[in-house]
N, CA, C and O atoms as CSV, one atom per row, in Angstrom:
chain,resi,resn,atom,element,x,y,z
A,1,MET,N,N,0.857,-1.181,-0.072
A,1,MET,CA,C,-0.135,0.122,0.083
A,1,MET,C,C,0.981,1.511,0.051
A,1,MET,O,O,1.737,1.887,0.948
A,2,GLU,N,N,0.834,1.908,-0.890
A,2,GLU,CA,C,1.478,3.161,-1.069
A,2,GLU,C,C,0.935,4.547,-0.364
A,2,GLU,O,O,-0.238,4.794,-0.642
A,3,LEU,N,N,1.572,5.470,0.478
A,3,LEU,CA,C,1.047,6.149,1.250
A,3,LEU,C,C,1.439,7.679,0.637
A,3,LEU,O,O,2.537,8.237,0.665
A,4,THR,N,N,0.278,8.116,0.126
A,4,THR,CA,C,0.692,9.502,-0.333
A,4,THR,C,C,0.859,10.760,0.633
A,4,THR,O,O,0.143,10.630,1.626
A,5,SER,N,N,1.450,11.703,0.628
A,5,SER,CA,C,1.784,12.830,1.621
A,5,SER,C,C,1.123,13.898,1.307
A,5,SER,O,O,1.636,14.477,0.349
A,6,HIS,N,N,0.172,14.409,1.731
A,6,HIS,CA,C,-0.355,16.044,1.349
A,6,HIS,C,C,0.025,16.775,2.350
A,6,HIS,O,O,-0.176,16.553,3.544
A,7,ARG,N,N,0.691,17.833,1.769
A,7,ARG,CA,C,1.271,18.708,3.038
A,7,ARG,C,C,-0.024,20.123,2.989
A,7,ARG,O,O,-0.323,20.720,1.955
A,8,VAL,N,N,-0.429,20.313,3.926
A,8,VAL,CA,C,-1.648,21.068,4.283
A,8,VAL,C,C,-0.890,22.722,4.484
A,8,VAL,O,O,-0.060,22.815,5.388
A,9,LEU,N,N,-1.147,23.783,3.770
A,9,LEU,CA,C,-0.339,24.814,3.835
A,9,LEU,C,C,-1.172,25.925,4.923
A,9,LEU,O,O,-2.396,26.055,4.927
A,10,PRO,N,N,-0.367,26.567,5.691
A,10,PRO,CA,C,-1.158,26.950,6.903
A,10,PRO,C,C,-2.104,28.498,6.230
A,10,PRO,O,O,-1.447,29.300,5.566
A,11,ALA,N,N,-3.413,28.735,6.446
A,11,ALA,CA,C,-4.099,29.834,6.181
A,11,ALA,C,C,-3.435,31.227,6.435
A,11,ALA,O,O,-2.525,31.522,7.210
A,12,ARG,N,N,-4.142,31.991,5.572
A,12,ARG,CA,C,-3.389,33.263,5.832
A,12,ARG,C,C,-3.306,34.058,7.546
A,12,ARG,O,O,-2.447,34.809,8.007
A,13,ARG,N,N,-4.182,33.682,7.978
A,13,ARG,CA,C,-4.351,34.065,9.610
A,13,ARG,C,C,-3.453,33.121,10.178
A,13,ARG,O,O,-2.654,33.566,11.002
A,14,GLU,N,N,-3.423,32.070,9.944
A,14,GLU,CA,C,-2.524,31.050,10.847
A,14,GLU,C,C,-0.849,31.827,10.255
A,14,GLU,O,O,0.073,32.369,10.865
A,15,PHE,N,N,-1.013,31.628,9.300
A,15,PHE,CA,C,0.510,32.241,9.178
A,15,PHE,C,C,1.043,33.292,9.769
A,15,PHE,O,O,2.092,33.106,10.386
A,16,LEU,N,N,0.374,34.834,9.723
A,16,LEU,CA,C,0.025,35.620,10.168
A,16,LEU,C,C,0.654,35.628,11.982
A,16,LEU,O,O,1.714,36.060,12.436
A,17,ILE,N,N,-0.279,35.097,12.528
A,17,ILE,CA,C,-0.052,34.684,13.846
A,17,ILE,C,C,1.351,33.685,14.291
A,17,ILE,O,O,1.926,33.736,15.379
A,18,GLN,N,N,1.694,32.811,13.163
A,18,GLN,CA,C,3.438,32.428,13.505
A,18,GLN,C,C,4.067,33.244,13.113
A,18,GLN,O,O,4.940,33.428,13.961
A,19,ALA,N,N,4.208,33.967,12.235
A,19,ALA,CA,C,5.091,34.754,11.826
A,19,ALA,C,C,4.929,36.429,12.556
A,19,ALA,O,O,5.540,37.396,12.101
A,20,GLY,N,N,4.221,36.483,13.456
A,20,GLY,CA,C,4.118,38.003,14.016
A,20,GLY,C,C,5.343,38.410,14.139
A,20,GLY,O,O,5.865,39.274,13.434
A,21,GLY,N,N,5.912,37.758,15.120
A,21,GLY,CA,C,7.649,38.036,15.575
A,21,GLY,C,C,8.599,37.988,14.600
A,21,GLY,O,O,9.760,38.158,14.972
A,22,GLY,N,N,8.319,37.736,13.055
A,22,GLY,CA,C,9.357,37.470,12.469
A,22,GLY,C,C,9.826,38.666,12.169
A,22,GLY,O,O,10.984,38.462,11.805
A,23,PHE,N,N,9.547,40.061,12.096
A,23,PHE,CA,C,10.271,41.119,11.738
A,23,PHE,C,C,11.773,41.088,12.572
A,23,PHE,O,O,12.870,41.513,12.209
A,24,GLY,N,N,11.338,40.369,13.911
A,24,GLY,CA,C,12.624,40.787,14.516
A,24,GLY,C,C,13.532,39.893,14.080
A,24,GLY,O,O,14.695,40.252,14.266
A,25,GLY,N,N,13.397,38.929,13.602
A,25,GLY,CA,C,14.481,37.860,12.921
A,25,GLY,C,C,14.954,38.335,12.117
A,25,GLY,O,O,16.174,38.488,12.062
A,26,LEU,N,N,14.084,38.748,11.173
A,26,LEU,CA,C,14.798,39.443,9.715
A,26,LEU,C,C,15.687,40.814,10.171
A,26,LEU,O,O,16.586,41.288,9.477
A,27,ALA,N,N,15.498,41.045,10.734
A,27,ALA,CA,C,16.477,42.586,11.516
A,27,ALA,C,C,17.498,42.038,12.213
A,27,ALA,O,O,18.560,42.661,12.235
A,28,ALA,N,N,17.402,40.918,12.839
A,28,ALA,CA,C,18.538,40.307,13.552
A,28,ALA,C,C,19.699,40.142,12.418
A,28,ALA,O,O,20.830,40.628,12.368
A,29,THR,N,N,18.882,39.128,11.372
A,29,THR,CA,C,19.645,38.570,10.458
A,29,THR,C,C,20.363,39.783,9.817
A,29,THR,O,O,21.567,39.895,10.048
A,30,HIS,N,N,19.772,40.669,9.065
A,30,HIS,CA,C,20.153,41.812,8.509
A,30,HIS,C,C,21.519,42.350,9.426
A,30,HIS,O,O,22.674,42.312,9.002
A,31,TRP,N,N,21.127,42.833,10.713
A,31,TRP,CA,C,22.371,43.225,11.412
A,31,TRP,C,C,23.352,42.611,11.635
A,31,TRP,O,O,24.456,43.150,11.699
A,32,LEU,N,N,23.114,41.100,11.833
A,32,LEU,CA,C,24.052,40.055,11.978
A,32,LEU,C,C,25.285,40.290,10.690
A,32,LEU,O,O,26.468,40.609,10.802
A,33,SER,N,N,24.539,40.016,9.582
A,33,SER,CA,C,24.872,39.713,8.313
A,33,SER,C,C,25.809,40.937,7.842
A,33,SER,O,O,26.754,40.713,7.086
A,34,ARG,N,N,25.487,42.420,8.373
A,34,ARG,CA,C,26.334,43.510,7.898
A,34,ARG,C,C,27.623,43.334,8.984
A,34,ARG,O,O,28.478,44.177,8.713
A,35,GLN,N,N,27.974,42.574,10.015
A,35,GLN,CA,C,29.082,42.251,10.591
A,35,GLN,C,C,30.265,41.316,9.813
A,35,GLN,O,O,31.471,41.379,10.054
A,36,LEU,N,N,29.650,40.485,8.876
A,36,LEU,CA,C,30.566,39.817,7.795
A,36,LEU,C,C,31.543,40.501,7.304
A,36,LEU,O,O,31.319,41.706,7.192
A,37,PRO,N,N,32.896,39.998,6.863
A,37,PRO,CA,C,33.589,40.799,6.020
A,37,PRO,C,C,32.996,41.330,4.670
A,37,PRO,O,O,31.850,40.890,4.580
A,38,GLY,N,N,33.296,42.047,3.663
A,38,GLY,CA,C,32.681,42.007,2.891
A,38,GLY,C,C,31.335,42.500,2.724
A,38,GLY,O,O,30.989,42.720,1.563
A,39,ALA,N,N,30.517,42.715,3.637
A,39,ALA,CA,C,28.742,43.145,3.765
A,39,ALA,C,C,28.714,44.264,3.330
A,39,ALA,O,O,27.617,44.547,2.849
A,40,GLU,N,N,29.620,45.222,3.276
A,40,GLU,CA,C,29.579,46.865,2.847
A,40,GLU,C,C,29.029,46.790,1.370
A,40,GLU,O,O,28.205,47.602,0.950
A,41,SER,N,N,29.525,45.794,0.637
A,41,SER,CA,C,29.120,45.380,-1.129
A,41,SER,C,C,27.730,45.852,-1.290
A,41,SER,O,O,26.758,45.539,-0.604
A,42,SER,N,N,27.782,46.623,-2.262
A,42,SER,CA,C,26.313,47.154,-2.964
A,42,SER,C,C,26.167,46.179,-4.289
A,42,SER,O,O,25.400,46.480,-5.204
A,43,SER,N,N,27.003,44.941,-4.307
A,43,SER,CA,C,27.194,44.086,-5.693
A,43,SER,C,C,25.499,43.738,-5.796
A,43,SER,O,O,24.955,43.406,-4.744
A,44,PRO,N,N,24.755,43.803,-6.914
A,44,PRO,CA,C,23.469,43.429,-7.088
A,44,PRO,C,C,23.512,42.014,-6.972
A,44,PRO,O,O,22.330,41.673,-6.975
A,45,GLU,N,N,24.219,41.015,-6.873
A,45,GLU,CA,C,23.989,39.761,-6.880
A,45,GLU,C,C,24.261,39.466,-5.341
A,45,GLU,O,O,23.896,38.405,-4.835
A,46,LEU,N,N,24.900,40.427,-4.643
A,46,LEU,CA,C,24.994,39.885,-3.270
A,46,LEU,C,C,23.785,40.638,-1.924
A,46,LEU,O,O,23.724,40.339,-0.731
A,47,ASN,N,N,23.019,41.585,-2.643
A,47,ASN,CA,C,21.821,42.210,-1.890
A,47,ASN,C,C,20.653,42.300,-2.435
A,47,ASN,O,O,19.895,43.235,-2.176
A,48,GLY,N,N,20.312,41.202,-3.381
A,48,GLY,CA,C,19.107,40.717,-3.810
A,48,GLY,C,C,18.798,41.608,-4.986
A,48,GLY,O,O,17.607,41.917,-4.944
A,49,GLY,N,N,19.371,42.095,-5.937
A,49,GLY,CA,C,19.288,42.780,-7.053
A,49,GLY,C,C,19.471,44.574,-7.051
A,49,GLY,O,O,19.522,45.266,-8.068
A,50,LEU,N,N,19.559,45.125,-5.472
A,50,LEU,CA,C,19.552,46.352,-5.804
A,50,LEU,C,C,20.817,46.674,-6.148
A,50,LEU,O,O,21.720,45.849,-6.008
A,51,HIS,N,N,21.062,48.030,-6.688
A,51,HIS,CA,C,21.821,48.758,-7.219
A,51,HIS,C,C,22.727,49.368,-6.118
A,51,HIS,O,O,23.953,49.367,-6.229
A,52,HIS,N,N,21.967,49.976,-4.875
A,52,HIS,CA,C,22.029,50.553,-3.784
A,52,HIS,C,C,22.072,50.235,-2.569
A,52,HIS,O,O,21.289,49.287,-2.518
A,53,ALA,N,N,22.460,50.395,-1.575
A,53,ALA,CA,C,22.095,49.702,-0.589
A,53,ALA,C,C,20.958,49.972,0.198
A,53,ALA,O,O,20.655,51.161,0.298
A,54,ALA,N,N,20.147,49.008,0.874
A,54,ALA,CA,C,19.171,49.745,1.726
A,54,ALA,C,C,19.092,50.533,2.480
A,54,ALA,O,O,19.902,50.480,3.405
A,55,LYS,N,N,18.264,51.450,2.464
A,55,LYS,CA,C,18.377,52.720,3.461
A,55,LYS,C,C,16.901,52.225,4.277
A,55,LYS,O,O,16.616,53.294,4.818
A,56,ALA,N,N,16.013,51.442,4.609
A,56,ALA,CA,C,14.941,51.481,5.176
A,56,ALA,C,C,15.761,51.409,6.999
A,56,ALA,O,O,16.833,50.861,7.257
A,57,ARG,N,N,15.090,51.944,7.730
A,57,ARG,CA,C,15.781,52.006,9.067
A,57,ARG,C,C,14.660,51.293,10.155
A,57,ARG,O,O,14.956,50.763,11.225
A,58,ARG,N,N,13.416,51.421,9.623
A,58,ARG,CA,C,12.356,51.151,10.764
A,58,ARG,C,C,11.172,50.100,10.008
A,58,ARG,O,O,11.145,49.965,8.784
A,59,ILE,N,N,10.527,49.623,10.629
A,59,ILE,CA,C,9.146,48.847,9.864
A,59,ILE,C,C,8.100,49.008,11.075
A,59,ILE,O,O,8.299,48.831,12.276
A,60,ILE,N,N,7.227,49.296,10.577
A,60,ILE,CA,C,5.722,49.496,11.622
A,60,ILE,C,C,4.912,48.328,11.273
A,60,ILE,O,O,3.951,48.485,10.521
A,61,GLN,N,N,5.194,47.190,11.734
A,61,GLN,CA,C,3.970,46.214,11.406
A,61,GLN,C,C,2.870,46.372,12.292
A,61,GLN,O,O,2.883,46.606,13.501
A,62,LEU,N,N,1.785,46.188,11.406
A,62,LEU,CA,C,0.466,46.494,11.945
A,62,LEU,C,C,-0.176,44.745,11.753
A,62,LEU,O,O,-0.361,44.138,10.698
A,63,PHE,N,N,-0.373,44.342,12.957
A,63,PHE,CA,C,-1.060,42.769,13.264
A,63,PHE,C,C,-2.317,43.503,13.883
A,63,PHE,O,O,-2.092,44.060,14.957
A,64,MET,N,N,-3.508,43.589,13.420
A,64,MET,CA,C,-4.453,43.616,13.966
A,64,MET,C,C,-5.685,42.565,13.962
A,64,MET,O,O,-6.554,42.433,13.100
A,65,ASN,N,N,-5.530,41.933,15.041
A,65,ASN,CA,C,-6.542,40.814,15.215
A,65,ASN,C,C,-8.132,41.590,15.643
A,65,ASN,O,O,-8.312,41.958,16.803
A,66,GLY,N,N,-8.892,41.720,14.896
A,66,GLY,CA,C,-10.310,42.130,14.528
A,66,GLY,C,C,-10.042,43.562,14.638
A,66,GLY,O,O,-10.724,44.210,15.432
A,67,GLY,N,N,-9.069,44.184,13.891
A,67,GLY,CA,C,-8.552,45.492,13.549
A,67,GLY,C,C,-9.520,45.859,12.227
A,67,GLY,O,O,-10.335,45.029,11.824
A,68,ALA,N,N,-9.368,47.135,11.600
A,68,ALA,CA,C,-9.957,47.376,10.489
A,68,ALA,C,C,-9.894,46.622,9.495
A,68,ALA,O,O,-8.882,45.930,9.385
A,69,SER,N,N,-11.040,46.522,8.392
A,69,SER,CA,C,-11.342,45.566,7.423
A,69,SER,C,C,-10.497,46.518,6.538
A,69,SER,O,O,-10.570,47.739,6.398
A,70,PRO,N,N,-9.466,45.363,5.842
A,70,PRO,CA,C,-8.727,45.975,4.583
A,70,PRO,C,C,-9.940,46.641,3.456
A,70,PRO,O,O,-9.617,47.502,2.637
A,71,MET,N,N,-11.081,46.206,3.540
A,71,MET,CA,C,-12.039,46.728,2.518
A,71,MET,C,C,-12.575,48.398,2.728
A,71,MET,O,O,-13.220,49.055,1.911
A,72,ASP,N,N,-12.037,48.882,4.228
A,72,ASP,CA,C,-12.315,49.861,4.577
A,72,ASP,C,C,-11.257,50.522,4.426
A,72,ASP,O,O,-11.613,51.645,4.067
A,73,THR,N,N,-10.184,50.476,4.491
A,73,THR,CA,C,-9.092,51.093,4.326
A,73,THR,C,C,-8.308,51.479,3.063
A,73,THR,O,O,-8.288,52.584,2.520
A,74,PHE,N,N,-7.463,50.001,2.585
A,74,PHE,CA,C,-6.566,50.342,1.403
A,74,PHE,C,C,-6.925,49.573,0.115
A,74,PHE,O,O,-6.255,49.707,-0.909
A,75,ASP,N,N,-7.915,48.828,0.188
A,75,ASP,CA,C,-8.178,47.351,-0.356
A,75,ASP,C,C,-9.500,47.846,-1.089
A,75,ASP,O,O,-10.576,47.569,-0.560
A,76,TYR,N,N,-9.480,48.492,-2.161
A,76,TYR,CA,C,-10.788,49.214,-2.879
A,76,TYR,C,C,-11.419,48.164,-3.749
A,76,TYR,O,O,-10.834,47.594,-4.671
A,77,LYS,N,N,-12.786,47.935,-3.341
A,77,LYS,CA,C,-13.536,46.803,-3.924
A,77,LYS,C,C,-14.429,47.280,-4.727
A,77,LYS,O,O,-15.525,47.129,-4.187
A,78,PRO,N,N,-14.563,47.930,-6.048
A,78,PRO,CA,C,-15.282,48.367,-6.923
A,78,PRO,C,C,-16.661,47.733,-6.982
A,78,PRO,O,O,-17.704,48.336,-7.236
A,79,GLU,N,N,-16.534,46.470,-6.721
A,79,GLU,CA,C,-17.520,45.387,-6.980
A,79,GLU,C,C,-18.629,45.521,-5.990
A,79,GLU,O,O,-19.839,45.416,-6.193
A,80,LEU,N,N,-17.914,45.800,-4.752
A,80,LEU,CA,C,-19.002,45.806,-3.554
A,80,LEU,C,C,-19.996,46.996,-3.797
A,80,LEU,O,O,-21.187,46.867,-3.513
A,81,GLU,N,N,-19.494,48.147,-4.323
A,81,GLU,CA,C,-20.210,49.219,-4.868
A,81,GLU,C,C,-21.614,48.643,-5.673
A,81,GLU,O,O,-22.782,48.926,-5.408
A,82,ARG,N,N,-21.196,47.914,-6.538
A,82,ARG,CA,C,-22.352,47.557,-7.529
A,82,ARG,C,C,-23.383,46.400,-7.210
A,82,ARG,O,O,-24.505,46.231,-7.689
A,83,LEU,N,N,-22.685,45.632,-6.252
A,83,LEU,CA,C,-23.108,44.689,-5.626
A,83,LEU,C,C,-24.409,45.107,-4.472
A,83,LEU,O,O,-25.402,44.420,-4.231
A,84,HIS,N,N,-24.028,46.511,-3.838
A,84,HIS,CA,C,-24.226,46.811,-2.691
A,84,HIS,C,C,-25.822,46.424,-2.378
A,84,HIS,O,O,-26.617,46.700,-3.276
A,85,GLY,N,N,-26.246,45.914,-1.384
A,85,GLY,CA,C,-27.790,45.583,-1.260
A,85,GLY,C,C,-28.182,44.152,-1.861
A,85,GLY,O,O,-29.271,43.805,-1.403
A,86,GLU,N,N,-27.698,43.318,-2.643
A,86,GLU,CA,C,-27.512,42.334,-3.222
A,86,GLU,C,C,-27.635,41.559,-2.175
A,86,GLU,O,O,-26.963,41.753,-1.162
A,87,MET,N,N,-28.623,40.453,-2.299
A,87,MET,CA,C,-28.525,39.186,-1.724
A,87,MET,C,C,-27.901,37.955,-2.418
A,87,MET,O,O,-28.593,37.344,-3.232
A,88,ILE,N,N,-26.558,37.522,-2.137
A,88,ILE,CA,C,-25.845,36.648,-2.946
A,88,ILE,C,C,-25.466,35.274,-2.209
A,88,ILE,O,O,-25.929,34.908,-1.128
A,89,GLY,N,N,-24.852,34.819,-2.730
A,89,GLY,CA,C,-24.291,33.384,-1.641
A,89,GLY,C,C,-25.073,32.240,-1.683
A,89,GLY,O,O,-25.969,31.970,-2.483
A,90,PRO,N,N,-24.573,31.468,-0.568
A,90,PRO,CA,C,-25.755,30.600,-0.315
A,90,PRO,C,C,-27.138,30.827,0.573
A,90,PRO,O,O,-27.167,31.478,1.617
A,91,LYS,N,N,-28.205,30.213,0.004
A,91,LYS,CA,C,-29.404,30.097,0.601
A,91,LYS,C,C,-29.303,30.133,2.153
A,91,LYS,O,O,-29.798,30.919,2.961
A,92,GLU,N,N,-28.409,28.902,2.343
A,92,GLU,CA,C,-28.179,28.310,3.820
A,92,GLU,C,C,-27.226,29.482,4.621
A,92,GLU,O,O,-26.736,30.425,3.999
A,93,LYS,N,N,-27.068,29.323,5.830
A,93,LYS,CA,C,-26.159,29.880,6.812
A,93,LYS,C,C,-24.844,29.186,6.662
A,93,LYS,O,O,-24.730,27.974,6.843
A,94,PRO,N,N,-23.852,29.971,6.330
A,94,PRO,CA,C,-22.720,29.339,6.007
A,94,PRO,C,C,-21.815,28.709,7.156
A,94,PRO,O,O,-22.282,29.132,8.213
A,95,GLU,N,N,-20.765,27.916,7.403
A,95,GLU,CA,C,-20.746,27.273,8.577
A,95,GLU,C,C,-19.745,28.297,9.055
A,95,GLU,O,O,-19.069,28.875,8.204
A,96,GLY,N,N,-19.577,28.592,10.398
A,96,GLY,CA,C,-18.842,29.556,11.507
A,96,GLY,C,C,-19.636,30.545,11.187
A,96,GLY,O,O,-18.944,31.564,11.192
A,97,PHE,N,N,-20.773,30.805,10.897
A,97,PHE,CA,C,-21.596,32.371,11.050
A,97,PHE,C,C,-22.415,32.052,12.002
A,97,PHE,O,O,-22.963,30.953,12.077
A,98,THR,N,N,-22.624,33.324,13.099
A,98,THR,CA,C,-23.447,32.820,14.034
A,98,THR,C,C,-24.594,33.505,13.924
A,98,THR,O,O,-25.542,33.027,14.547
A,99,GLY,N,N,-24.834,34.748,13.149
A,99,GLY,CA,C,-26.202,35.718,12.732
A,99,GLY,C,C,-26.535,35.133,11.353
A,99,GLY,O,O,-25.966,34.160,10.859
A,100,ALA,N,N,-27.503,35.825,10.804
A,100,ALA,CA,C,-28.244,35.497,9.798
A,100,ALA,C,C,-27.282,36.125,8.403
A,100,ALA,O,O,-26.536,37.056,8.706
A,101,VAL,N,N,-27.266,35.805,7.345
A,101,VAL,CA,C,-26.648,35.908,5.988
A,101,VAL,C,C,-27.536,37.124,6.106
A,101,VAL,O,O,-28.660,37.203,6.601
A,102,GLY,N,N,-26.805,38.033,5.557
A,102,GLY,CA,C,-27.260,39.563,5.057
A,102,GLY,C,C,-26.671,39.722,3.464
A,102,GLY,O,O,-25.947,38.948,2.838
A,103,ALA,N,N,-27.272,41.053,3.043
A,103,ALA,CA,C,-26.738,41.528,1.739
A,103,ALA,C,C,-25.409,41.877,2.003
A,103,ALA,O,O,-24.760,41.985,3.043
A,104,VAL,N,N,-25.066,42.081,0.395
A,104,VAL,CA,C,-23.774,42.859,0.452
A,104,VAL,C,C,-23.783,44.282,0.644
A,104,VAL,O,O,-24.675,45.071,0.331
A,105,MET,N,N,-22.754,44.499,1.160
A,105,MET,CA,C,-22.483,45.736,1.739
A,105,MET,C,C,-21.274,46.464,1.353
A,105,MET,O,O,-20.222,45.845,1.507
A,106,LYS,N,N,-21.203,47.699,0.863
A,106,LYS,CA,C,-20.050,48.442,0.494
A,106,LYS,C,C,-19.561,48.957,1.678
A,106,LYS,O,O,-20.047,48.749,2.790
A,107,SER,N,N,-18.476,49.712,1.396
A,107,SER,CA,C,-17.677,50.330,2.177
A,107,SER,C,C,-18.084,51.552,2.554
A,107,SER,O,O,-17.916,52.441,1.720
A,108,PRO,N,N,-18.542,51.824,3.517
A,108,PRO,CA,C,-19.252,53.194,4.021
A,108,PRO,C,C,-18.158,54.652,4.001
A,108,PRO,O,O,-18.395,55.840,4.220
A,109,PHE,N,N,-17.135,54.055,3.703
A,109,PHE,CA,C,-16.031,55.070,3.481
A,109,PHE,C,C,-15.833,55.445,1.905
A,109,PHE,O,O,-16.096,54.643,1.010
A,110,GLU,N,N,-15.288,56.894,1.652
A,110,GLU,CA,C,-15.144,57.000,0.183
A,110,GLU,C,C,-13.710,56.797,0.045
A,110,GLU,O,O,-12.948,56.904,1.006
A,111,PHE,N,N,-13.244,56.443,-1.392
A,111,PHE,CA,C,-12.246,55.970,-1.571
A,111,PHE,C,C,-11.838,56.988,-3.038
A,111,PHE,O,O,-12.530,57.492,-3.923
A,112,ALA,N,N,-10.448,56.968,-2.762
A,112,ALA,CA,C,-9.863,57.916,-4.084
A,112,ALA,C,C,-8.501,57.480,-4.236
A,112,ALA,O,O,-7.847,56.863,-3.396
A,113,GLN,N,N,-8.031,57.952,-5.678
A,113,GLN,CA,C,-6.699,57.520,-5.851
A,113,GLN,C,C,-5.737,58.591,-5.592
A,113,GLN,O,O,-5.981,59.703,-6.061
A,114,HIS,N,N,-4.464,58.360,-4.768
A,114,HIS,CA,C,-3.601,59.462,-4.375
A,114,HIS,C,C,-2.355,59.344,-4.728
A,114,HIS,O,O,-2.022,58.186,-4.981
A,115,GLY,N,N,-1.399,60.291,-4.852
A,115,GLY,CA,C,-0.427,60.158,-5.031
A,115,GLY,C,C,0.481,59.962,-6.953
A,115,GLY,O,O,-0.303,59.629,-7.841
A,116,GLU,N,N,1.455,60.105,-7.226
A,116,GLU,CA,C,1.618,59.215,-8.578
A,116,GLU,C,C,1.449,57.805,-8.708
A,116,GLU,O,O,1.378,57.389,-9.864
A,117,THR,N,N,1.376,57.040,-7.849
A,117,THR,CA,C,1.087,55.901,-7.867
A,117,THR,C,C,-0.167,55.336,-8.425
A,117,THR,O,O,-0.268,54.284,-9.056
A,118,GLY,N,N,-1.286,56.326,-8.051
A,118,GLY,CA,C,-2.697,56.271,-7.621
A,118,GLY,C,C,-3.330,54.988,-6.992
A,118,GLY,O,O,-4.193,54.193,-7.362
A,119,ARG,N,N,-2.628,55.105,-6.007
A,119,ARG,CA,C,-3.028,54.095,-4.790
A,119,ARG,C,C,-4.473,54.390,-4.049
A,119,ARG,O,O,-4.633,55.400,-3.362
A,120,TRP,N,N,-5.346,53.563,-4.223
A,120,TRP,CA,C,-6.481,54.181,-3.309
A,120,TRP,C,C,-6.451,54.161,-2.291
A,120,TRP,O,O,-5.830,53.166,-1.917
A,121,VAL,N,N,-6.853,54.838,-1.386
A,121,VAL,CA,C,-7.140,55.041,-0.280
A,121,VAL,C,C,-8.253,55.603,0.477
A,121,VAL,O,O,-8.564,56.776,0.271
A,122,SER,N,N,-8.846,54.946,1.276
A,122,SER,CA,C,-10.215,55.793,1.833
A,122,SER,C,C,-10.041,57.018,2.632
A,122,SER,O,O,-8.981,57.577,2.913
A,123,SER,N,N,-11.297,57.365,2.970
A,123,SER,CA,C,-10.876,58.543,3.718
A,123,SER,C,C,-11.113,58.578,5.145
A,123,SER,O,O,-11.492,59.527,5.830
A,124,VAL,N,N,-10.770,57.149,5.556
A,124,VAL,CA,C,-10.333,57.039,7.070
A,124,VAL,C,C,-8.791,57.509,7.234
A,124,VAL,O,O,-8.350,57.971,8.287
A,125,PHE,N,N,-8.165,57.362,6.263
A,125,PHE,CA,C,-6.721,57.684,6.117
A,125,PHE,C,C,-6.216,59.212,5.575
A,125,PHE,O,O,-5.274,59.159,4.784
A,126,PRO,N,N,-6.545,60.089,5.787
A,126,PRO,CA,C,-6.082,61.624,5.123
A,126,PRO,C,C,-5.193,61.728,5.026
A,126,PRO,O,O,-4.777,62.022,3.906
A,127,HIS,N,N,-4.176,61.548,6.227
A,127,HIS,CA,C,-2.783,61.999,6.032
A,127,HIS,C,C,-2.046,61.127,5.595
A,127,HIS,O,O,-1.072,61.560,4.979
A,128,GLN,N,N,-2.191,59.397,5.725
A,128,GLN,CA,C,-1.439,58.400,4.955
A,128,GLN,C,C,-1.564,58.573,3.076
A,128,GLN,O,O,-0.788,58.269,2.171
A,129,ALA,N,N,-2.794,59.141,3.096
A,129,ALA,CA,C,-3.225,59.181,1.723
A,129,ALA,C,C,-2.229,60.521,1.079
A,129,ALA,O,O,-2.089,60.641,-0.139
A,130,GLU,N,N,-1.619,61.420,1.997
A,130,GLU,CA,C,-0.599,62.474,1.565
A,130,GLU,C,C,0.798,62.199,1.071
A,130,GLU,O,O,1.516,62.852,0.314
A,131,ILE,N,N,1.043,60.760,1.868
A,131,ILE,CA,C,2.273,60.454,1.999
A,131,ILE,C,C,2.467,58.999,1.231
A,131,ILE,O,O,3.517,58.359,1.296
A,132,VAL,N,N,0.958,58.450,0.282
A,132,VAL,CA,C,1.143,57.127,-0.050
A,132,VAL,C,C,2.226,56.591,-0.848
A,132,VAL,O,O,2.523,55.416,-1.067
A,133,ASP,N,N,2.894,57.940,-1.339
A,133,ASP,CA,C,3.791,57.084,-2.374
A,133,ASP,C,C,5.064,56.611,-1.892
A,133,ASP,O,O,5.748,55.944,-2.669
A,134,ASP,N,N,5.587,56.909,-0.454
A,134,ASP,CA,C,6.452,56.712,0.481
A,134,ASP,C,C,6.313,55.421,1.294
A,134,ASP,O,O,7.224,54.914,1.948
A,135,LEU,N,N,4.879,54.881,1.159
A,135,LEU,CA,C,4.799,54.041,2.143
A,135,LEU,C,C,4.748,52.408,1.114
A,135,LEU,O,O,4.649,52.281,-0.106
A,136,ALA,N,N,4.819,51.756,1.781
A,136,ALA,CA,C,4.932,50.131,1.283
A,136,ALA,C,C,3.695,49.176,1.586
A,136,ALA,O,O,3.299,49.070,2.746
A,137,PHE,N,N,3.201,48.613,0.747
A,137,PHE,CA,C,1.877,47.743,0.749
A,137,PHE,C,C,2.274,46.306,0.710
A,137,PHE,O,O,2.632,45.884,-0.390
A,138,LEU,N,N,2.273,45.540,1.650
A,138,LEU,CA,C,2.297,43.878,1.460
A,138,LEU,C,C,1.034,43.237,1.126
A,138,LEU,O,O,0.262,43.022,2.061
A,139,MET,N,N,0.613,42.811,-0.338
A,139,MET,CA,C,-0.890,42.493,-0.700
A,139,MET,C,C,-0.847,41.042,-0.348
A,139,MET,O,O,-1.853,40.345,-0.478
């Protein structure tokens, strides 16, 4: 009898919970690697393809269990506006839901494109919208 191995990949939430402190490890690795001889080289094959040394000095990691919905902050979903108020999906209550299944709801906040990149930002973050080209987004 041949046994097949099935590897179950963690869900996004599980990955983030397990890797929540991962930025500390990344920072330590970077700091320790700079102590090695020749570490100051800005050769593209040694620094991930950059033609200059990295300049980031700080990372702000936001892990908000129960925090703001991405669809109300930076993840604009125009389809939600089109489907607003419609009943879609299963006729029965999905597993894990404790309340009644309701209609699709668009974000209660206005979205607009900002910066040279045209990044969508909601009205929740007016100050971040002004500096959106200086921010990095992990999607």
